[in-house]
ZAKE-303268 format. One line per 4 residues: number of its first residue (from 0); their letters; for each residue z, y, x of N, C-alpha, C, CB. Coordinates in Angstrom, 2 decimals. Glycine has a CB too. Example, Ala and Ser with C-alpha at 12.3 -4.5 7.8 and 13.67 -1.06 7.14 Angstrom:
BEGIN
0 = as = 7.80,-5.69,13.19,7.80,-4.50,12.30,7.80,-3.30,13.20,9.05,-4.47,11.31 | 7.08,-2.25,12.85,7.14,-1.06,13.67,7.87,0.03,12.90,5.72,-0.60,14.08 $
END
This chain:
BEGIN
0 = mkpe = 123.30,86.64,99.78,121.76,87.06,100.61,120.83,88.25,100.08,120.68,85.72,100.52 | 121.13,88.85,100.82,120.71,90.20,100.90,118.90,90.82,100.81,121.34,90.51,102.26 | 118.00,90.61,100.58,116.22,90.27,101.27,115.68,91.24,101.80,115.00,89.89,100.26 | 115.33,90.52,102.43,115.04,90.91,103.72,113.36,91.52,103.81,115.35,89.56,104.68 $
4 = ilii = 113.19,92.85,104.41,112.01,93.16,104.43,111.57,93.45,106.74,112.01,94.76,103.07 | 110.07,93.17,106.05,109.37,93.10,107.53,108.68,94.38,107.89,108.25,91.94,107.62 | 109.16,95.28,109.63,108.35,96.56,109.34,107.95,95.64,110.49,108.81,98.40,109.29 | 105.84,95.94,110.17,105.15,95.82,111.81,104.63,97.21,111.65,103.72,94.43,112.23 $
8 = ngpn = 104.50,97.46,113.35,104.11,98.92,114.06,103.05,98.20,114.64,105.24,99.84,115.20 | 101.91,99.03,114.89,100.93,98.62,115.81,100.97,99.62,116.85,99.58,98.47,115.20 | 99.49,99.66,117.86,99.41,99.74,118.64,99.95,101.58,118.54,98.23,99.04,119.03 | 100.68,102.50,119.65,100.94,103.33,120.13,102.00,103.88,119.07,99.86,103.95,120.55 $
12 = lnlv = 102.60,103.64,118.32,103.17,103.62,117.51,104.91,103.11,118.54,102.30,102.72,116.34 | 105.06,103.37,119.18,105.74,102.96,120.17,106.23,104.46,120.88,104.82,101.91,121.05 | 105.25,105.53,120.88,105.12,106.32,121.42,105.56,107.65,120.41,103.92,106.12,121.97 | 105.95,107.25,119.68,105.41,108.81,118.22,106.93,109.19,118.23,104.62,108.22,115.90 $
16 = grre = 107.49,110.81,118.37,108.12,111.48,118.85,107.94,111.95,120.50,109.08,110.94,118.47 | 107.07,111.43,120.99,106.43,112.12,121.83,105.05,112.26,122.07,106.84,111.83,122.68 | 104.48,111.23,121.32,103.20,111.43,120.68,103.16,112.74,120.12,102.93,110.43,119.64 | 101.91,113.87,119.55,100.88,114.11,119.23,102.25,115.15,118.67,99.67,113.09,118.54 $
20 = pgiy = 103.30,115.66,118.80,104.43,115.45,117.91,102.90,116.13,116.45,106.43,116.71,118.44 | 102.54,117.39,116.53,101.89,118.09,115.95,101.98,117.26,114.32,100.53,118.27,116.79 | 101.77,115.90,114.89,100.60,114.89,114.02,101.59,114.55,113.25,99.66,113.48,114.75 | 102.17,113.26,114.34,103.44,112.10,114.51,105.39,112.91,114.85,102.81,110.94,116.35 $
24 = gsrs = 105.55,113.95,114.89,107.08,114.42,114.60,107.62,114.43,116.37,108.13,113.02,113.34 | 108.57,114.90,116.30,109.58,114.66,116.89,109.71,113.96,117.89,110.18,114.37,116.30 | 110.55,112.92,116.12,111.66,112.17,116.30,111.39,110.83,116.59,112.45,112.25,115.27 | 112.10,110.09,117.05,110.85,108.47,116.92,110.95,108.30,115.96,110.98,106.95,117.59 $
28 = ldey = 109.94,106.87,116.59,110.33,105.96,115.51,111.49,104.76,115.41,109.20,105.38,115.30 | 112.61,104.64,116.43,112.59,103.67,116.30,113.78,104.65,115.42,112.50,102.49,117.35 | 114.57,105.94,116.02,115.58,106.82,115.13,115.87,106.41,113.86,115.13,108.14,114.91 | 114.79,106.90,113.04,114.40,106.73,111.88,114.56,105.63,111.76,113.37,107.08,111.56 $
32 = ldel = 113.80,104.47,111.91,114.21,103.18,111.29,116.03,102.58,111.75,112.90,102.00,111.90 | 115.87,103.13,112.42,117.39,102.67,112.94,118.36,103.64,111.40,117.85,103.54,115.20 | 118.02,104.58,110.97,119.13,105.61,110.49,118.45,105.11,108.68,118.89,107.84,111.27 | 117.29,104.26,109.00,116.27,103.75,107.59,117.48,102.86,107.38,114.36,102.83,107.78 $
36 = arlm = 117.98,101.50,108.44,118.18,101.12,107.79,120.17,101.22,107.28,117.37,100.17,108.16 | 120.39,102.49,108.01,122.05,103.12,107.33,122.21,103.19,106.64,122.69,104.04,107.32 | 120.41,103.43,105.83,121.10,104.21,104.05,120.90,103.38,102.94,120.23,105.75,103.40 | 120.17,101.52,104.33,119.72,100.71,102.72,120.70,99.28,103.30,117.32,100.26,102.33 $
40 = pevk = 121.86,99.41,103.34,122.29,98.16,103.89,122.46,96.59,102.65,123.86,98.67,104.60 | 121.16,97.25,101.81,121.14,96.17,100.92,120.17,95.69,101.23,121.21,96.33,99.64 | 118.97,96.11,102.22,117.78,95.04,102.24,118.32,94.57,104.14,115.63,96.01,101.89 | 117.88,92.95,104.52,117.60,94.01,106.21,116.31,94.04,106.38,118.22,93.36,107.87 $
44 = ltrl = 116.51,95.42,107.54,114.61,95.53,108.12,115.15,95.07,108.87,113.46,96.86,108.53 | 113.94,94.43,108.94,113.20,93.95,110.80,112.46,94.15,111.08,112.86,92.88,111.41 | 112.29,94.31,112.38,111.46,95.58,112.71,110.67,94.82,114.50,112.88,97.45,112.89 | 109.43,94.93,114.54,108.61,94.29,115.55,107.54,95.51,115.78,107.92,92.75,115.01 $
48 = qsnh = 107.28,95.70,116.97,105.98,96.62,117.62,105.54,95.91,118.46,106.21,98.01,118.33 | 103.48,96.00,118.27,102.89,95.38,119.50,102.10,96.18,119.13,102.54,93.90,119.84 | 101.62,96.77,121.26,99.83,97.24,120.89,98.84,96.47,120.83,99.17,98.08,121.79 | 98.69,95.28,120.88,97.93,94.39,120.93,97.71,93.76,119.27,98.51,93.48,122.02 $
52 = egdi = 96.11,93.23,119.53,95.79,93.34,118.03,96.06,91.73,117.34,94.01,93.90,117.83 | 95.89,90.60,118.81,96.25,89.53,118.24,97.40,88.95,118.19,95.67,88.87,118.53 | 98.72,89.87,118.91,100.24,89.54,118.73,100.47,89.97,117.00,101.37,90.63,119.99 | 99.38,91.41,116.52,99.93,91.59,115.21,99.45,90.49,114.09,99.54,93.02,114.77 $
56 = idml = 98.35,89.93,114.38,98.12,88.66,113.47,99.27,87.16,113.68,96.41,88.16,113.90 | 99.00,87.42,115.50,100.19,86.10,115.08,101.99,86.45,113.91,100.87,85.53,117.11 | 102.19,87.68,114.36,103.38,88.69,113.35,103.07,88.03,112.16,103.15,90.62,113.14 | 101.87,88.05,111.21,101.81,88.01,110.47,101.32,86.72,110.00,101.50,88.87,110.33 $
60 = heng = 100.88,85.66,110.43,101.24,84.02,110.32,102.39,83.29,110.53,100.58,83.35,111.09 | 102.98,83.81,111.79,105.01,83.56,111.58,105.36,84.17,110.44,106.21,84.39,112.84 | 105.25,84.95,109.57,105.96,85.53,108.83,105.99,85.69,107.18,105.87,86.43,109.35 | 104.35,85.48,107.58,103.37,85.65,106.03,103.99,84.54,104.92,101.36,85.14,106.32 $
64 = fdsn = 104.52,83.66,105.33,105.18,82.35,104.48,106.46,82.43,104.29,105.05,81.00,105.10 | 107.03,82.93,104.65,108.45,83.13,104.19,109.69,83.26,102.92,108.46,83.90,104.58 | 109.22,82.26,102.72,110.63,82.43,101.09,110.78,82.76,101.13,111.67,82.16,100.40 | 112.24,83.65,102.25,112.98,84.60,102.61,112.64,86.27,102.75,113.33,84.10,103.64 $
68 = lkgi = 111.42,86.15,102.38,110.54,87.24,103.74,109.99,87.97,102.22,108.81,86.26,105.31 | 111.05,89.24,101.54,110.53,90.56,100.32,109.36,90.74,100.14,110.87,92.00,100.57 | 108.94,91.18,101.63,107.80,92.01,101.62,107.62,92.73,103.48,108.16,93.33,100.21 | 106.48,93.36,103.62,105.98,93.87,104.83,105.90,94.70,104.52,105.07,93.56,105.46 $
72 = vlna = 105.95,95.03,105.71,105.81,97.15,105.55,104.93,97.45,107.22,108.28,98.41,105.60 | 103.14,97.24,107.29,102.30,97.48,107.77,101.77,98.83,108.10,101.78,96.90,107.29 | 102.15,98.63,110.01,101.71,100.54,110.24,100.46,100.10,110.50,102.48,101.76,111.73 | 99.17,99.31,111.02,98.62,99.00,112.21,97.96,99.80,112.81,97.99,98.12,112.19 $
76 = gayt = 98.22,100.90,113.09,97.91,101.58,113.63,95.95,102.25,113.81,98.65,101.02,114.50 | 95.65,102.43,114.76,93.79,102.66,114.61,93.64,101.49,114.70,92.71,103.55,115.77 | 93.99,99.80,114.23,92.95,99.02,113.55,93.35,99.21,112.51,92.69,97.70,113.78 | 93.93,99.57,111.95,93.50,99.95,110.33,92.59,99.48,109.88,93.20,101.15,109.97 $
80 = htsl = 91.36,100.97,111.17,89.96,101.42,110.38,89.12,100.49,111.64,89.51,103.60,110.22 | 89.48,99.01,112.00,88.37,98.65,113.18,88.58,96.77,113.07,88.93,99.55,115.17 | 90.31,96.70,112.12,90.22,95.28,112.14,89.73,94.60,111.33,91.12,94.79,112.21 | 88.97,93.61,111.21,88.96,92.36,110.22,89.92,91.68,109.79,88.37,91.47,110.59 $
84 = aiad = 90.11,91.17,111.80,90.92,89.76,111.56,92.38,90.28,111.60,90.64,88.46,112.85 | 92.63,91.55,111.83,93.81,91.45,110.56,94.42,91.73,108.94,94.44,91.91,110.93 | 92.66,92.21,108.33,92.27,92.20,106.96,92.45,90.66,106.96,90.70,92.89,106.54 | 92.31,89.69,107.46,92.28,88.55,106.58,93.20,87.73,107.24,90.91,87.88,106.35 $
88 = aiaa = 94.23,87.80,108.39,95.19,87.80,108.72,96.29,87.44,107.20,95.21,89.05,109.53 | 95.82,89.07,107.23,97.07,89.84,105.59,96.82,89.21,103.97,96.60,92.04,105.20 | 95.40,88.32,104.43,94.45,88.09,103.45,95.28,86.39,103.18,92.54,88.27,104.09 | 95.50,85.84,104.76,95.82,84.71,103.86,97.28,84.42,103.68,95.18,83.50,104.34 $
92 = invp = 98.56,85.27,103.84,99.80,85.30,103.93,100.36,85.31,102.68,100.18,86.25,104.66 | 100.71,84.70,101.99,101.89,84.92,100.68,102.51,86.18,100.12,103.14,84.26,101.03 | 103.33,86.20,101.35,103.77,87.74,101.59,103.60,89.04,101.17,103.54,87.99,102.45 | 104.18,89.53,99.96,103.27,91.13,100.20,102.94,92.08,100.87,103.41,91.82,99.78 $
96 = vvev = 101.69,92.36,101.35,101.83,93.26,102.73,101.94,95.14,101.75,99.84,92.93,104.14 | 102.82,96.31,101.62,101.96,97.36,101.83,101.78,98.47,103.51,102.46,98.19,100.60 | 100.69,98.60,102.83,99.38,99.80,104.66,100.69,100.89,104.37,96.55,101.07,104.10 | 100.99,101.63,105.42,101.93,103.01,105.28,101.09,103.51,107.01,104.33,102.65,105.21 $
100 = hisn = 101.61,104.91,106.70,100.91,106.11,107.95,101.67,106.58,107.80,99.66,107.05,108.01 | 101.57,107.35,109.15,103.13,108.65,109.15,102.15,109.80,108.06,103.74,109.75,111.53 | 100.64,110.08,108.67,100.04,110.86,108.85,99.04,110.84,107.58,99.66,110.76,110.09 | 98.17,112.21,106.92,97.69,111.97,105.75,95.95,111.60,106.48,97.99,113.42,104.54 $
104 = vhar = 96.20,110.51,106.55,94.93,109.93,107.52,93.08,110.56,106.63,95.15,107.55,107.46 | 93.12,110.23,105.72,91.76,111.36,105.30,92.17,113.19,104.75,90.84,110.48,103.64 | 93.52,113.11,105.64,92.88,114.74,106.09,92.60,114.76,108.02,94.49,116.30,105.56 | 92.54,113.66,108.06,92.32,113.40,109.33,90.34,113.58,109.91,93.05,111.75,109.42 $
108 = eeir = 89.96,112.37,110.82,89.21,112.69,111.52,88.38,111.79,110.80,89.46,112.71,112.85 | 86.65,111.28,110.02,85.73,110.54,109.32,86.89,109.43,109.35,84.11,110.27,110.01 | 86.82,108.57,110.63,86.80,107.18,111.17,88.04,106.84,110.09,87.10,106.95,113.07 | 89.15,107.54,110.51,89.86,107.04,109.98,90.47,107.24,108.39,90.45,107.11,110.80 $
112 = hhsm = 89.26,108.08,107.76,89.45,107.17,106.20,89.17,106.13,105.74,89.00,107.52,105.30 | 88.61,105.24,106.38,88.36,103.91,106.01,89.54,102.99,106.14,87.27,103.42,106.77 | 89.64,102.78,105.79,91.59,100.73,106.07,89.64,100.11,105.75,94.24,99.94,103.36 | 90.44,99.03,106.32,89.94,97.92,106.59,90.51,97.03,105.70,90.08,97.60,107.86 $
116 = ispv = 92.08,97.21,105.66,93.33,95.82,105.54,93.44,97.01,104.04,95.28,95.48,107.25 | 92.75,97.94,103.40,94.04,98.16,102.47,93.66,97.23,101.11,94.31,100.01,102.02 | 92.09,96.49,101.26,91.35,96.27,99.98,92.34,94.46,100.13,89.03,96.45,100.08 | 93.21,94.41,101.21,94.13,92.92,101.19,95.87,93.56,100.75,94.10,91.94,103.28 $
120 = crgv = 96.05,94.13,100.85,97.74,95.27,101.07,97.68,94.88,99.69,97.87,97.49,101.60 | 98.60,95.40,99.15,99.71,95.35,97.83,99.28,96.56,97.31,101.51,95.34,98.13 | 99.70,97.59,97.90,99.57,99.03,97.68,98.92,100.37,99.36,101.42,99.34,97.10 | 99.57,101.04,99.90,98.93,102.28,100.28,99.48,103.63,100.35,98.03,102.41,99.57 $
124 = iagf = 100.92,103.70,101.35,101.39,104.49,101.32,100.78,105.40,102.60,102.59,104.12,101.15 | 100.68,107.11,102.16,100.08,108.08,103.48,100.89,108.92,103.66,98.78,108.86,103.38 | 101.23,110.08,104.61,100.57,111.22,104.39,102.12,111.87,104.33,99.40,111.29,103.00 | 103.16,111.30,104.50,104.87,111.12,104.20,105.44,111.49,105.09,105.51,109.82,103.97 $
128 = glds = 105.39,111.94,106.54,105.70,111.29,107.58,106.43,110.17,107.75,106.10,111.92,108.14 | 107.44,110.29,108.61,107.94,108.93,108.55,109.05,108.13,107.45,108.46,108.87,109.76 | 108.65,109.20,107.05,109.93,109.06,105.21,108.37,107.36,104.37,109.74,112.20,103.22 | 107.17,107.42,105.16,106.43,106.54,104.45,106.39,104.93,104.13,105.53,106.78,104.89 $
132 = yrla = 107.80,105.34,105.51,108.75,103.55,105.20,109.51,103.46,104.59,109.50,102.78,106.09 | 110.65,104.73,104.36,110.98,104.38,103.15,110.42,104.23,101.36,111.75,105.01,103.29 | 109.78,104.74,101.92,108.97,104.72,100.37,108.19,103.52,100.38,107.85,106.07,100.03 | 107.43,102.91,101.38,107.51,101.50,101.14,108.38,101.01,101.28,106.91,100.83,101.63 $
136 = veai = 109.13,101.02,101.24,110.77,99.89,101.27,110.57,99.38,100.35,112.43,100.40,101.16 | 111.10,101.17,99.43,111.45,101.40,98.29,110.47,100.31,96.48,111.22,103.13,98.53 | 109.46,101.32,97.50,108.59,100.12,96.58,108.78,98.26,96.67,106.95,100.38,97.07 | 108.64,98.01,97.83,109.06,96.83,97.91,110.21,95.94,97.44,109.04,96.79,98.79 $
140 = kqfq = 111.06,96.76,97.40,112.13,96.14,96.79,112.25,95.90,95.45,113.08,96.71,97.05 | 111.04,96.95,94.54,110.37,96.30,93.18,109.92,95.33,93.27,109.44,96.84,92.55 | 109.37,94.75,93.73,108.08,94.07,94.03,109.02,92.79,93.67,107.20,94.28,95.73 | 108.61,91.75,91.67,109.45,90.70,91.92,108.64,89.37,91.99,110.52,90.67,90.87 $
144 = spe = 109.70,88.82,92.32,109.15,87.54,93.00,108.51,86.31,92.12,110.34,86.94,93.79 | 107.66,85.67,92.22,106.43,84.65,92.18,107.62,83.61,91.86,105.25,84.38,93.78 | 107.37,83.65,90.27,107.72,82.24,89.43,107.55,80.48,89.91,106.76,82.38,88.18 $
END
């Protein structure tokens, strides 16, 4: 059985490719993630997206105790900077979470410089465009399973 990695995307990430191409590029996130799945046949990549904070929390709760899940890649979008509730959900689950951002949030508006979720994530990858997702998946593939 190949390891499974869940990718959760938050608000407005469904618009990548059309939204602010100067920041996020002109390629859709779905196109990129489809290609990533083809390039990494050794893992099962499952993805979910919601523009609603409660849905993201529910996704974390529903998947965060799955012993078959190797890790979660989470791009919480703007909720990264505002949601103690998502941070609490991450802290409550067993599956490791890697925070991901397409842009370098530290080179943007000051409000984006602080992450509510970073302290409870296993790691953070930001600023490599859509390739941030591949880097996160590569990192998760290296995680050792708890014994």
